[in-house]
C-alpha positions, 0 to 999 in steps of 0.5 A, a space after each residue: 348389877 357390877 355396881 351393887 357388887 362394887 358397892 358391897 366389896 367397898 361396904 366389906 373392905 371399909 368395915 374391916 378396917 380399924 378398931 372395933 371402936 371405929 367400925 361401931 362408930 361407923 356402922 352407927 352414923 351408916 344407919 343413922 343416915 339410912 333413918 333419916 327417911 322416917 325421921 328415926 333417932 340418931 345413935 351416932 358416937 361423939 368422938 369422947 365415946 369413941 376415945 373411951 371405946 378404945 381406951 377401954 379395948 384391952 378389957 375387952 376379950 376376943 369375944 367382946 371384939 368379935 360381938 362389936 364387930 356383928 354389931 356393926 355388920 348388923 347395922 351396916 345391913 340395915 335396910 334404909 327406912 323410908 317413911 311410915 316405917 319407922 317404928 319397924 326400922 327402929 326394933 330392927 336397929 334395936 335387934 342389932 343391939 340386943 342380938 349381939 351385945 346385950 348380955 354377950 359382951 363381958 361387965 369389964 368391955 361393956 363400961 367404956 362403951 
């Protein structure tokens, strides 16, 4: 139990660092790692996408950055995908985007993503 609490506190502490862009990029990489067990598709952000997002952050509202953080939190909360779970796991991953980004961030912010 202590290990679980320690691991959760480290994840929370790390997820609070950086910008919304770096947190989403880290969460995408984390989700890719969790999806390896079922050969899920990869969505990690290349450095150029992180830089584009960072440059565009000035066009994002406070609500936009909140939604980006919610998206990152959702990705970080995904379970590890095991063989035979690919479809349901990828649906859960897509739901993170749909529930937290689709129609919830401004067009000016979305252009930088």
